[in-house]
OpenMM code with the backbone's topology and positions (N, CA, C; nanometers):
from openmm import Vec3, app, unit

residues = "MET THR SER GLU LEU THR THR SER ILE ALA GLY TYR TRP TYR ASP GLU GLN SER ARG VAL ASP ALA VAL ASP VAL LEU ALA ALA LEU ARG ARG TYR ARG ALA SER GLU SER ALA ALA GLN ARG ARG ALA ARG GLU ALA LEU GLY VAL GLY GLU ASN ALA LEU LEU ALA LEU ARG VAL LEU VAL GLU ALA GLY GLN SER GLY GLU SER VAL ASN ALA LYS GLU LEU ALA ASP ARG VAL GLY ILE THR ALA ALA SER THR SER ALA LEU VAL GLU ARG LEU VAL ARG SER GLY HIS VAL GLU ARG ARG SER ASP PRO ASN ASP ARG ARG GLY VAL ILE LEU SER ALA THR GLY PRO SER MET HIS GLN ALA LEU ARG VAL ILE GLU GLU LEU ASP ARG ARG GLU ALA GLU VAL ALA GLU GLN LEU PRO ALA ASP GLU ARG ALA ILE VAL VAL GLU PHE LEU GLN ALA MET ALA ARG ALA ALA ASP ARG VAL GLU ILE PRO VAL LEU ARG ARG ARG ALA".split()
positions = [
    Vec3(0.0833, -0.1185, 0.0000),
    Vec3(0.0000, 0.0000, 0.0000),
    Vec3(0.0875, 0.1246, 0.0000),
    Vec3(0.0540, 0.2202, -0.0822),
    Vec3(0.1312, 0.3435, -0.0836),
    Vec3(0.0768, 0.4381, 0.0210),
    Vec3(0.1551, 0.5386, 0.0515),
    Vec3(0.1088, 0.6353, 0.1507),
    Vec3(-0.0124, 0.7112, 0.1005),
    Vec3(-0.0223, 0.7290, -0.0316),
    Vec3(-0.1396, 0.7984, -0.0864),
    Vec3(-0.2661, 0.7183, -0.0610),
    Vec3(-0.2560, 0.5894, -0.0796),
    Vec3(-0.3719, 0.5031, -0.0597),
    Vec3(-0.4105, 0.4989, 0.0879),
    Vec3(-0.3112, 0.4888, 0.1769),
    Vec3(-0.3378, 0.4869, 0.3206),
    Vec3(-0.4083, 0.6145, 0.3636),
    Vec3(-0.3599, 0.7288, 0.3165),
    Vec3(-0.4222, 0.8569, 0.3504),
    Vec3(-0.5646, 0.8606, 0.2987),
    Vec3(-0.5837, 0.8120, 0.1793),
    Vec3(-0.7167, 0.8124, 0.1196),
    Vec3(-0.8118, 0.7228, 0.1984),
    Vec3(-0.7647, 0.6061, 0.2382),
    Vec3(-0.8486, 0.5147, 0.3144),
    Vec3(-0.8791, 0.5735, 0.4519),
    Vec3(-0.7782, 0.6303, 0.5168),
    Vec3(-0.8000, 0.6903, 0.6481),
    Vec3(-0.9019, 0.8028, 0.6389),
    Vec3(-0.8916, 0.8837, 0.5329),
    Vec3(-0.9874, 0.9919, 0.5147),
    Vec3(-1.1276, 0.9398, 0.4920),
    Vec3(-1.1369, 0.8237, 0.4298),
    Vec3(-1.2676, 0.7634, 0.4049),
    Vec3(-1.3345, 0.7208, 0.5348),
    Vec3(-1.2585, 0.6577, 0.6218),
    Vec3(-1.3149, 0.6074, 0.7472),
    Vec3(-1.3339, 0.7164, 0.8518),
    Vec3(-1.2472, 0.8149, 0.8545),
    Vec3(-1.2509, 0.9182, 0.9570),
    Vec3(-1.2612, 1.0554, 0.8919),
    Vec3(-1.3779, 1.1077, 0.8869),
    Vec3(-1.4003, 1.2403, 0.8290),
    Vec3(-1.3251, 1.3435, 0.9109),
    Vec3(-1.2331, 1.4134, 0.8468),
    Vec3(-1.1500, 1.5132, 0.9154),
    Vec3(-1.2366, 1.6182, 0.9860),
    Vec3(-1.3499, 1.6545, 0.9306),
    Vec3(-1.4371, 1.7571, 0.9868),
    Vec3(-1.5004, 1.7124, 1.1189),
    Vec3(-1.5205, 1.5807, 1.1367),
    Vec3(-1.5928, 1.5329, 1.2544),
    Vec3(-1.5015, 1.4965, 1.3707),
    Vec3(-1.3712, 1.5010, 1.3522),
    Vec3(-1.2791, 1.4677, 1.4602),
    Vec3(-1.2822, 1.5755, 1.5677),
    Vec3(-1.2808, 1.5329, 1.6902),
    Vec3(-1.2741, 1.6250, 1.8037),
    Vec3(-1.1438, 1.5952, 1.8756),
    Vec3(-1.0597, 1.6976, 1.8857),
    Vec3(-0.9325, 1.6748, 1.9544),
    Vec3(-0.9368, 1.7389, 2.0934),
    Vec3(-0.8264, 1.7267, 2.1661),
    Vec3(-0.8195, 1.7761, 2.3042),
    Vec3(-0.8445, 1.9259, 2.3123),
    Vec3(-0.7978, 2.0000, 2.2138),
    Vec3(-0.8191, 2.1450, 2.2130),
    Vec3(-0.9685, 2.1769, 2.2038),
    Vec3(-1.0421, 2.1001, 2.1234),
    Vec3(-1.1869, 2.1200, 2.1123),
    Vec3(-1.2562, 2.0927, 2.2458),
    Vec3(-1.2118, 1.9889, 2.3144),
    Vec3(-1.2699, 1.9545, 2.4451),
    Vec3(-1.2439, 2.0666, 2.5450),
    Vec3(-1.1204, 2.1137, 2.5502),
    Vec3(-1.0868, 2.2206, 2.6444),
    Vec3(-1.1598, 2.3501, 2.6095),
    Vec3(-1.1749, 2.3796, 2.4810),
    Vec3(-1.2483, 2.4999, 2.4397),
    Vec3(-1.3949, 2.4903, 2.4818),
    Vec3(-1.4544, 2.3737, 2.4654),
    Vec3(-1.5940, 2.3544, 2.5063),
    Vec3(-1.6078, 2.3664, 2.6575),
    Vec3(-1.5114, 2.3112, 2.7305),
    Vec3(-1.5137, 2.3202, 2.8762),
    Vec3(-1.5017, 2.4660, 2.9209),
    Vec3(-1.4129, 2.5402, 2.8584),
    Vec3(-1.3976, 2.6831, 2.8919),
    Vec3(-1.5244, 2.7603, 2.8577),
    Vec3(-1.5877, 2.7272, 2.7464),
    Vec3(-1.7124, 2.7940, 2.7065),
    Vec3(-1.8215, 2.7679, 2.8110),
    Vec3(-1.8308, 2.6429, 2.8573),
    Vec3(-1.9284, 2.6104, 2.9610),
    Vec3(-1.8991, 2.6880, 3.0890),
    Vec3(-1.7718, 2.6902, 3.1302),
    Vec3(-1.7357, 2.7619, 3.2534),
    Vec3(-1.7700, 2.9095, 3.2422),
    Vec3(-1.7472, 2.9694, 3.1261),
    Vec3(-1.7803, 3.1105, 3.1055),
    Vec3(-1.9315, 3.1315, 3.1126),
    Vec3(-2.0081, 3.0403, 3.0529),
    Vec3(-2.1546, 3.0511, 3.0567),
    Vec3(-2.2077, 3.0330, 3.1980),
    Vec3(-2.1518, 2.9375, 3.2710),
    Vec3(-2.1961, 2.9154, 3.4082),
    Vec3(-2.1604, 3.0349, 3.4955),
    Vec3(-2.0418, 3.0909, 3.4758),
    Vec3(-2.0028, 3.2105, 3.5518),
    Vec3(-2.0971, 3.3264, 3.5232),
    Vec3(-2.1357, 3.3418, 3.3974),
    Vec3(-2.2296, 3.4490, 3.3611),
    Vec3(-2.3654, 3.4259, 3.4263),
    Vec3(-2.4107, 3.3011, 3.4303),
    Vec3(-2.5385, 3.2703, 3.4961),
    Vec3(-2.5292, 3.3002, 3.6455),
    Vec3(-2.4174, 3.2640, 3.7070),
    Vec3(-2.3978, 3.2926, 3.8496),
    Vec3(-2.3972, 3.4436, 3.8738),
    Vec3(-2.3312, 3.5174, 3.7834),
    Vec3(-2.3279, 3.6638, 3.7959),
    Vec3(-2.4693, 3.7217, 3.7861),
    Vec3(-2.5488, 3.6714, 3.6913),
    Vec3(-2.6863, 3.7196, 3.6778),
    Vec3(-2.7667, 3.6884, 3.8035),
    Vec3(-2.7454, 3.5717, 3.8617),
    Vec3(-2.8153, 3.5352, 3.9855),
    Vec3(-2.7739, 3.6283, 4.0991),
    Vec3(-2.6438, 3.6568, 4.1096),
    Vec3(-2.5957, 3.7479, 4.2154),
    Vec3(-2.6553, 3.8868, 4.1965),
    Vec3(-2.6590, 3.9329, 4.0720),
    Vec3(-2.7155, 4.0655, 4.0448),
    Vec3(-2.8638, 4.0696, 4.0772),
    Vec3(-2.9367, 3.9640, 4.0437),
    Vec3(-3.0804, 3.9585, 4.0720),
    Vec3(-3.1072, 3.9636, 4.2223),
    Vec3(-3.0188, 3.9002, 4.2993),
    Vec3(-3.0347, 3.8968, 4.4446),
    Vec3(-2.9651, 4.0136, 4.5136),
    Vec3(-2.8802, 4.0835, 4.4400),
    Vec3(-2.8053, 4.1944, 4.4991),
    Vec3(-2.7022, 4.1489, 4.5997),
    Vec3(-2.6360, 4.0356, 4.5705),
    Vec3(-2.5370, 3.9797, 4.6623),
    Vec3(-2.4083, 3.9476, 4.5877),
    Vec3(-2.3019, 3.9204, 4.6628),
    Vec3(-2.1738, 3.8810, 4.6058),
    Vec3(-2.1635, 3.7304, 4.5898),
    Vec3(-2.0466, 3.6872, 4.5429),
    Vec3(-2.0244, 3.5452, 4.5148),
    Vec3(-2.0394, 3.4568, 4.6383),
    Vec3(-1.9714, 3.4948, 4.7488),
    Vec3(-1.9812, 3.4138, 4.8705),
    Vec3(-2.1220, 3.4164, 4.9276),
    Vec3(-2.1906, 3.5298, 4.9139),
    Vec3(-2.3284, 3.5386, 4.9635),
    Vec3(-2.4190, 3.4446, 4.8855),
    Vec3(-2.4004, 3.4361, 4.7529),
    Vec3(-2.4814, 3.3445, 4.6731),
    Vec3(-2.4537, 3.2004, 4.7138),
    Vec3(-2.3261, 3.1676, 4.7355),
    Vec3(-2.2923, 3.0330, 4.7822),
    Vec3(-2.3582, 3.0047, 4.9170),
    Vec3(-2.3530, 3.1034, 5.0068),
    Vec3(-2.4127, 3.0865, 5.1397),
    Vec3(-2.5638, 3.0681, 5.1281),
    Vec3(-2.6284, 3.1481, 5.0451),
    Vec3(-2.7732, 3.1333, 5.0273),
    Vec3(-2.8081, 2.9961, 4.9719),
    Vec3(-2.7261, 2.9490, 4.8787),
    Vec3(-2.7511, 2.8161, 4.8220),
    Vec3(-2.7420, 2.7091, 4.9310),
    Vec3(-2.6399, 2.7194, 5.0160),
    Vec3(-2.6245, 2.6246, 5.1269),
    Vec3(-2.7467, 2.6306, 5.2174),
    Vec3(-2.7895, 2.7516, 5.2524),
    Vec3(-2.9026, 2.7676, 5.3440),
    Vec3(-3.0338, 2.7216, 5.2819),
    Vec3(-3.0533, 2.7496, 5.1543),
    Vec3(-3.1752, 2.7055, 5.0862),
    Vec3(-3.1799, 2.5532, 5.0810),
    Vec3(-3.0688, 2.4909, 5.0413),
    Vec3(-3.0646, 2.3454, 5.0329),
    Vec3(-3.0819, 2.2817, 5.1706),
    Vec3(-3.0233, 2.3426, 5.2729),
    Vec3(-3.0395, 2.2913, 5.4095),
    Vec3(-3.1856, 2.3020, 5.4521),
    Vec3(-3.2488, 2.4153, 5.4215),
    Vec3(-3.3893, 2.4327, 5.4552),
    Vec3(-3.4774, 2.3305, 5.3869),
    Vec3(-3.4477, 2.2982, 5.2620),
    Vec3(-3.5267, 2.1998, 5.1881),
    Vec3(-3.5131, 2.0602, 5.2475),
    Vec3(-3.3961, 2.0296, 5.3015),
    Vec3(-3.3728, 1.8964, 5.3569),
    Vec3(-3.4020, 1.8889, 5.5068),
    Vec3(-3.4479, 2.0011, 5.5659),
    Vec3(-3.4792, 2.0021, 5.7083),
    Vec3(-3.3565, 2.0065, 5.7971),
    Vec3(-3.2447, 2.0423, 5.7399),
    Vec3(-3.1173, 2.0479, 5.8124),
    Vec3(-3.0976, 2.1892, 5.8663),
    Vec3(-3.0337, 2.1989, 5.9828),
    Vec3(-3.0019, 2.3316, 6.0362),
    Vec3(-2.8532, 2.3592, 6.0149),
    Vec3(-2.8216, 2.4881, 5.9957),
    Vec3(-2.6837, 2.5288, 5.9678),
    Vec3(-2.6477, 2.6431, 6.0604),
    Vec3(-2.5330, 2.6307, 6.1283),
    Vec3(-2.4830, 2.7417, 6.2092),
    Vec3(-2.3706, 2.8114, 6.1329),
    Vec3(-2.3165, 2.9167, 6.1890),
    Vec3(-2.2144, 2.9960, 6.1202),
    Vec3(-2.0891, 2.9145, 6.0899),
    Vec3(-2.0473, 2.8290, 6.1825),
    Vec3(-1.9270, 2.7484, 6.1585),
    Vec3(-1.9481, 2.6530, 6.0414),
    Vec3(-2.0629, 2.5875, 6.0376),
    Vec3(-2.0914, 2.4963, 5.9269),
    Vec3(-2.1000, 2.5727, 5.7943),
    Vec3(-2.1593, 2.6914, 5.7991),
    Vec3(-2.1683, 2.7733, 5.6793),
    Vec3(-2.0280, 2.8109, 5.6308),
    Vec3(-1.9417, 2.8501, 5.7224),
    Vec3(-1.8034, 2.8846, 5.6866),
    Vec3(-1.7335, 2.7664, 5.6205),
    Vec3(-1.7506, 2.6471, 5.6775),
    Vec3(-1.6884, 2.5272, 5.6221),
    Vec3(-1.7392, 2.4982, 5.4810),
    Vec3(-1.8683, 2.5087, 5.4616),
    Vec3(-1.9280, 2.4747, 5.3316),
    Vec3(-1.8963, 2.5784, 5.2238),
    Vec3(-1.8880, 2.7044, 5.2632),
    Vec3(-1.8586, 2.8098, 5.1656),
    Vec3(-1.7078, 2.8201, 5.1441),
    Vec3(-1.6307, 2.7765, 5.2450),
    Vec3(-1.4847, 2.7804, 5.2327),
    Vec3(-1.4255, 2.9156, 5.2655),
    Vec3(-1.4816, 2.9814, 5.3680),
    Vec3(-1.4292, 3.1116, 5.4109),
    Vec3(-1.4012, 3.1079, 5.5605),
    Vec3(-1.3304, 3.2085, 5.6087),
    Vec3(-1.2918, 3.2136, 5.7499),
    Vec3(-1.4118, 3.2486, 5.8372),
    Vec3(-1.3955, 3.2268, 5.9664),
    Vec3(-1.5008, 3.2613, 6.0619),
    Vec3(-1.5290, 3.4114, 6.0594),
    Vec3(-1.4240, 3.4923, 6.0512),
    Vec3(-1.4427, 3.6377, 6.0477),
    Vec3(-1.5186, 3.6803, 5.9224),
    Vec3(-1.4839, 3.6236, 5.8081),
    Vec3(-1.5548, 3.6552, 5.6833),
    Vec3(-1.6996, 3.6096, 5.6914),
    Vec3(-1.7226, 3.4949, 5.7546),
    Vec3(-1.8590, 3.4440, 5.7687),
    Vec3(-1.9416, 3.5368, 5.8552),
    Vec3(-1.8832, 3.5844, 5.9621),
    Vec3(-1.9537, 3.6761, 6.0514),
    Vec3(-1.9982, 3.8013, 5.9757),
    Vec3(-1.9080, 3.8600, 5.8991),
    Vec3(-1.9405, 3.9799, 5.8209),
    Vec3(-2.0441, 3.9475, 5.7131),
    Vec3(-2.0297, 3.8332, 5.6490),
    Vec3(-2.1234, 3.7917, 5.5447),
    Vec3(-2.2631, 3.7730, 5.6015),
    Vec3(-2.2724, 3.7014, 5.7124),
    Vec3(-2.4030, 3.6774, 5.7755),
    Vec3(-2.4659, 3.8097, 5.8170),
    Vec3(-2.3862, 3.8992, 5.8725),
    Vec3(-2.4384, 4.0304, 5.9133),
    Vec3(-2.4983, 4.1045, 5.7941),
    Vec3(-2.4279, 4.1044, 5.6811),
    Vec3(-2.4797, 4.1708, 5.5590),
    Vec3(-2.6088, 4.1043, 5.5107),
    Vec3(-2.6118, 3.9714, 5.5132),
    Vec3(-2.7307, 3.8991, 5.4660),
    Vec3(-2.8499, 3.9206, 5.5585),
    Vec3(-2.8242, 3.9321, 5.6872),
    Vec3(-2.9325, 3.9607, 5.7826),
    Vec3(-2.9857, 4.1015, 5.7589),
    Vec3(-2.8949, 4.1993, 5.7461),
    Vec3(-2.9364, 4.3385, 5.7218),
    Vec3(-3.0164, 4.3534, 5.5934),
    Vec3(-2.9788, 4.2764, 5.4909),
    Vec3(-3.0476, 4.2877, 5.3617),
    Vec3(-3.1774, 4.2077, 5.3581),
    Vec3(-3.2051, 4.1315, 5.4648),
    Vec3(-3.3290, 4.0548, 5.4710),
    Vec3(-3.3221, 3.9193, 5.4045),
    Vec3(-3.2032, 3.8761, 5.3647),
    Vec3(-3.1887, 3.7468, 5.2985),
    Vec3(-3.1787, 3.6305, 5.3965),
    Vec3(-3.1290, 3.6585, 5.5167),
    Vec3(-3.1047, 3.5532, 5.6152),
    Vec3(-3.1579, 3.5977, 5.7504),
    Vec3(-3.2045, 3.4994, 5.8261),
    Vec3(-3.2430, 3.5305, 5.9641),
    Vec3(-3.1724, 3.4351, 6.0588),
    Vec3(-3.1516, 3.4858, 6.1798),
    Vec3(-3.0898, 3.4059, 6.2856),
    Vec3(-3.2005, 3.3570, 6.3791),
    Vec3(-3.1869, 3.2321, 6.4231),
    Vec3(-3.2782, 3.1760, 6.5228),
    Vec3(-3.1951, 3.1069, 6.6299),
    Vec3(-3.2501, 3.1010, 6.7485),
    Vec3(-3.1811, 3.0277, 6.8556),
    Vec3(-3.1819, 2.8796, 6.8226),
    Vec3(-3.0709, 2.8165, 6.8518),
    Vec3(-3.0591, 2.6721, 6.8307),
    Vec3(-3.1331, 2.6018, 6.9431),
    Vec3(-3.2360, 2.5236, 6.9122),
    Vec3(-3.3118, 2.4563, 7.0185),
    Vec3(-3.2293, 2.3543, 7.0970),
    Vec3(-3.1180, 2.3087, 7.0396),
    Vec3(-3.0335, 2.2096, 7.1057),
    Vec3(-2.9178, 2.2714, 7.1831),
    Vec3(-2.8946, 2.4011, 7.1643),
    Vec3(-2.7827, 2.4689, 7.2291),
    Vec3(-2.8238, 2.6137, 7.2541),
    Vec3(-2.8505, 2.6497, 7.3815),
    Vec3(-2.9036, 2.7834, 7.4110),
    Vec3(-2.8139, 2.8947, 7.3597),
    Vec3(-2.6841, 2.8700, 7.3533),
    Vec3(-2.5927, 2.9735, 7.3056),
    Vec3(-2.5794, 2.9729, 7.1545),
    Vec3(-2.6226, 2.8668, 7.0899),
    Vec3(-2.6050, 2.8522, 6.9459),
    Vec3(-2.7070, 2.9304, 6.8648),
    Vec3(-2.6703, 2.9605, 6.7416),
    Vec3(-2.7569, 3.0325, 6.6488),
    Vec3(-2.7653, 2.9543, 6.5184),
    Vec3(-2.8886, 2.9365, 6.4722),
    Vec3(-2.9145, 2.8679, 6.3465),
    Vec3(-2.9444, 2.9744, 6.2408),
    Vec3(-2.8932, 2.9550, 6.1212),
    Vec3(-2.9154, 3.0494, 6.0119),
    Vec3(-3.0122, 2.9880, 5.9109),
    Vec3(-3.0981, 3.0717, 5.8555),
    Vec3(-3.1869, 3.0232, 5.7498),
    Vec3(-3.2163, 3.1355, 5.6520),
    Vec3(-3.2384, 3.0957, 5.5254),
    Vec3(-3.2786, 3.1926, 5.4241),
    Vec3(-3.4228, 3.2322, 5.4536),
    Vec3(-3.4541, 3.3590, 5.4351),
    Vec3(-3.5873, 3.4084, 5.4691),
    Vec3(-3.6818, 3.4056, 5.3501),
    Vec3(-3.8082, 3.4246, 5.3778),
    Vec3(-3.9200, 3.4201, 5.2847),
    Vec3(-3.8938, 3.4617, 5.1413),
    Vec3(-3.9173, 3.5893, 5.1065),
    Vec3(-3.9061, 3.6293, 4.9659),
    Vec3(-3.7673, 3.6046, 4.9077),
    Vec3(-3.6647, 3.6274, 4.9849),
    Vec3(-3.5293, 3.6056, 4.9373),
    Vec3(-3.5068, 3.4577, 4.9072),
    Vec3(-3.5549, 3.3720, 4.9982),
    Vec3(-3.5379, 3.2287, 4.9784),
    Vec3(-3.6089, 3.1850, 4.8508),
    Vec3(-3.7303, 3.2332, 4.8288),
    Vec3(-3.8052, 3.1934, 4.7101),
    Vec3(-3.7383, 3.2442, 4.5822),
    Vec3(-3.6871, 3.3660, 4.5864),
    Vec3(-3.6179, 3.4205, 4.4702),
    Vec3(-3.4902, 3.3416, 4.4431),
    Vec3(-3.4139, 3.3133, 4.5477),
    Vec3(-3.2917, 3.2351, 4.5321),
    Vec3(-3.3238, 3.0955, 4.4797),
    Vec3(-3.4289, 3.0354, 4.5340),
    Vec3(-3.4706, 2.9030, 4.4886),
    Vec3(-3.5040, 2.9028, 4.3401),
    Vec3(-3.5785, 3.0025, 4.2957),
    Vec3(-3.6166, 3.0083, 4.1544),
    Vec3(-3.4929, 3.0189, 4.0648),
    Vec3(-3.4008, 3.1054, 4.1014),
    Vec3(-3.2801, 3.1253, 4.0210),
    Vec3(-3.1964, 2.9970, 4.0190),
    Vec3(-3.1721, 2.9399, 4.1351),
    Vec3(-3.0885, 2.8206, 4.1466),
    Vec3(-3.1549, 2.7004, 4.0795),
    Vec3(-3.2849, 2.6828, 4.1046),
    Vec3(-3.3547, 2.5677, 4.0479),
    Vec3(-3.3628, 2.5753, 3.8961),
    Vec3(-3.3779, 2.6947, 3.8411),
    Vec3(-3.3840, 2.7095, 3.6951),
    Vec3(-3.2519, 2.6665, 3.6316),
    Vec3(-3.1419, 2.7131, 3.6869),
    Vec3(-3.0115, 2.6736, 3.6338),
    Vec3(-2.9908, 2.5227, 3.6507),
    Vec3(-3.0191, 2.4710, 3.7693),
    Vec3(-3.0024, 2.3278, 3.7945),
    Vec3(-3.0915, 2.2447, 3.7029),
    Vec3(-3.2156, 2.2882, 3.6824),
    Vec3(-3.3102, 2.2140, 3.5983),
    Vec3(-3.2598, 2.2064, 3.4541),
    Vec3(-3.2163, 2.3195, 3.4016),
    Vec3(-3.1688, 2.3213, 3.2632),
    Vec3(-3.0440, 2.2345, 3.2459),
    Vec3(-2.9529, 2.2411, 3.3416),
    Vec3(-2.8322, 2.1589, 3.3329),
    Vec3(-2.8654, 2.0104, 3.3474),
    Vec3(-2.9601, 1.9775, 3.4356),
    Vec3(-2.9996, 1.8373, 3.4536),
    Vec3(-3.0642, 1.7825, 3.3266),
    Vec3(-3.1434, 1.8632, 3.2591),
    Vec3(-3.2060, 1.8194, 3.1336),
    Vec3(-3.1000, 1.7804, 3.0315),
    Vec3(-2.9962, 1.8613, 3.0216),
    Vec3(-2.8888, 1.8311, 2.9268),
    Vec3(-2.8174, 1.7030, 2.9682),
    Vec3(-2.7848, 1.6904, 3.0969),
    Vec3(-2.7136, 1.5714, 3.1451),
    Vec3(-2.7968, 1.4445, 3.1262),
    Vec3(-2.9268, 1.4545, 3.1445),
    Vec3(-3.0134, 1.3369, 3.1305),
    Vec3(-3.0238, 1.2896, 2.9864),
    Vec3(-2.9919, 1.3748, 2.8905),
    Vec3(-2.9968, 1.3351, 2.7492),
    Vec3(-2.8807, 1.2438, 2.7113),
    Vec3(-2.7753, 1.2442, 2.7928),
    Vec3(-2.6607, 1.1571, 2.7642),
    Vec3(-2.6939, 1.0130, 2.8008),
    Vec3(-2.6518, 0.9181, 2.7189),
    Vec3(-2.6647, 0.7774, 2.7590),
    Vec3(-2.5820, 0.7521, 2.8854),
    Vec3(-2.6246, 0.6581, 2.9668),
    Vec3(-2.5605, 0.6314, 3.0962),
    Vec3(-2.4106, 0.6057, 3.0826),
    Vec3(-2.3685, 0.5296, 2.9825),
    Vec3(-2.2254, 0.5003, 2.9681),
    Vec3(-2.1462, 0.6269, 2.9349),
    Vec3(-2.2069, 0.7189, 2.8594),
    Vec3(-2.1389, 0.8445, 2.8282),
    Vec3(-2.1350, 0.9360, 2.9507),
    Vec3(-2.2389, 0.9312, 3.0349),
    Vec3(-2.2375, 1.0091, 3.1596),
    Vec3(-2.1200, 0.9668, 3.2456),
    Vec3(-2.0969, 0.8354, 3.2528),
    Vec3(-1.9853, 0.7844, 3.3337),
    Vec3(-1.8522, 0.8383, 3.2801),
    Vec3(-1.8371, 0.8439, 3.1489),
    Vec3(-1.7148, 0.8967, 3.0890),
    Vec3(-1.6998, 1.0447, 3.1222),
    Vec3(-1.8085, 1.1207, 3.1114),
    Vec3(-1.8034, 1.2642, 3.1412),
    Vec3(-1.7671, 1.2859, 3.2874),
    Vec3(-1.8278, 1.2084, 3.3773),
    Vec3(-1.7983, 1.2221, 3.5204),
    Vec3(-1.6513, 1.1923, 3.5464),
    Vec3(-1.5998, 1.0851, 3.4903),
    Vec3(-1.4577, 1.0520, 3.5082),
    Vec3(-1.3691, 1.1644, 3.4557),
    Vec3(-1.4026, 1.2175, 3.3391),
    Vec3(-1.3246, 1.3259, 3.2793),
    Vec3(-1.3264, 1.4491, 3.3693),
    Vec3(-1.4439, 1.4903, 3.4145),
    Vec3(-1.4538, 1.6110, 3.4970),
    Vec3(-1.3834, 1.5929, 3.6313),
    Vec3(-1.3913, 1.4744, 3.6893),
    Vec3(-1.3189, 1.4492, 3.8138),
    Vec3(-1.1682, 1.4569, 3.7911),
    Vec3(-1.1218, 1.4036, 3.6795),
    Vec3(-0.9788, 1.4119, 3.6480),
    Vec3(-0.9382, 1.5567, 3.6246),
    Vec3(-1.0226, 1.6351, 3.5585),
    Vec3(-0.9932, 1.7773, 3.5364),
    Vec3(-0.9865, 1.8514, 3.6700),
    Vec3(-1.0783, 1.8194, 3.7613),
    Vec3(-1.0780, 1.8833, 3.8928),
    Vec3(-0.9498, 1.8489, 3.9681),
    Vec3(-0.9091, 1.7224, 3.9607),
    Vec3(-0.7841, 1.6834, 4.0276),
    Vec3(-0.6654, 1.7570, 3.9668),
    Vec3(-0.6641, 1.7715, 3.8346),
    Vec3(-0.5543, 1.8431, 3.7685),
    Vec3(-0.5516, 1.9889, 3.8137),
    Vec3(-0.6679, 2.0515, 3.8200),
    Vec3(-0.6753, 2.1915, 3.8634),
    Vec3(-0.6343, 2.2051, 4.0094),
    Vec3(-0.6740, 2.1094, 4.0921),
    Vec3(-0.6395, 2.1142, 4.2345),
    Vec3(-0.4889, 2.1028, 4.2577),
    Vec3(-0.4182, 2.0369, 4.1660),
    Vec3(-0.2733, 2.0171, 4.1823),
    Vec3(-0.1901, 2.1353, 4.1345),
    Vec3(-0.2536, 2.2303, 4.0677),
    Vec3(-0.1783, 2.3457, 4.0176),
    Vec3(-0.1416, 2.4350, 4.1344),
    Vec3(-0.0116, 2.4615, 4.1472),
    Vec3(0.0348, 2.5513, 4.2520),
    Vec3(0.0672, 2.6848, 4.1885),
    Vec3(0.0087, 2.7885, 4.2411),
    Vec3(0.0302, 2.9224, 4.1881),
    Vec3(0.1201, 2.9980, 4.2847),
    Vec3(0.2361, 3.0399, 4.2371),
    Vec3(0.3279, 3.1118, 4.3262),
    Vec3(0.2712, 3.2484, 4.3620),
    Vec3(0.3016, 3.2920, 4.4820),
    Vec3(0.2589, 3.4237, 4.5274),
    Vec3(0.3493, 3.5270, 4.4635),
    Vec3(0.2879, 3.6197, 4.3950),
    Vec3(0.3655, 3.7277, 4.3317),
    Vec3(0.3744, 3.8430, 4.4286),
    Vec3(0.4940, 3.8881, 4.4518),
    Vec3(0.5148, 3.9990, 4.5453),
    Vec3(0.5359, 4.1258, 4.4648),
    Vec3(0.4701, 4.2300, 4.5094),
    Vec3(0.4881, 4.3603, 4.4446),
    Vec3(0.6149, 4.4252, 4.4956),
    Vec3(0.6759, 4.4988, 4.4078),
    Vec3(0.7942, 4.5744, 4.4490),
    Vec3(0.7508, 4.7018, 4.5178),
    Vec3(0.8218, 4.7365, 4.6244),
    Vec3(0.7873, 4.8562, 4.6996),
    Vec3(0.8425, 4.9812, 4.6386),
] * unit.nanometer
topology = app.Topology()
chain = topology.addChain("A")
for resn in residues:
    res = topology.addResidue(resn, chain)
    for name in ("N", "CA", "C"):
        topology.addAtom(name, app.Element.getBySymbol(name[0]), res)
C-alpha cells in the first residue's frame, strides 16, 4: 500500500471535519465555565449579593429543603471562608433581609441560620432554573457516556487542584 492510498483510506473512514481533539474539548469546557459564571453573575445581580453570599444562600436554601439546620461554623466550612468573613457575610445577609438568625433549640448559646421568605423563594427560583436546565442536558446523555463525562470532569478537577500558583510579590 502506498502512503497515498493509506491517507485516502483513512480519510474515508474518519471524516477530518468530525474529529474532536483535546483542544476542542478544552475549548468547550472553557465555554461552559464562562456561561456558568455568567449565569452565576446574573443570579448574584438579581439577588443583589456577592459570590460568597450566593454560595451561602444556596447552602441555606438546600439545608432548609432537607430540614437540616446550619450554624455559622458549618456555613463557613461549606462556603470555604474564614469565621471572620462568615460573621461579616451573615451580618450583611441579615441586614439585607436574605437571612435570619434563630436560637438553636439544642444549644441555648447557638444560632441557626436560614434563608428568609421572599429572598429564599427568589434564590430558589434562580438556582432551580439553572439546575433544571443543566440536569435536562445531562439526562440526554446515555448512561455510559455520563460515566465517561464524570470521570473526565473528576480528572480535570484533580488536575486543577494540583496546580500551585506562586505568590507574586509587588515591588515597593
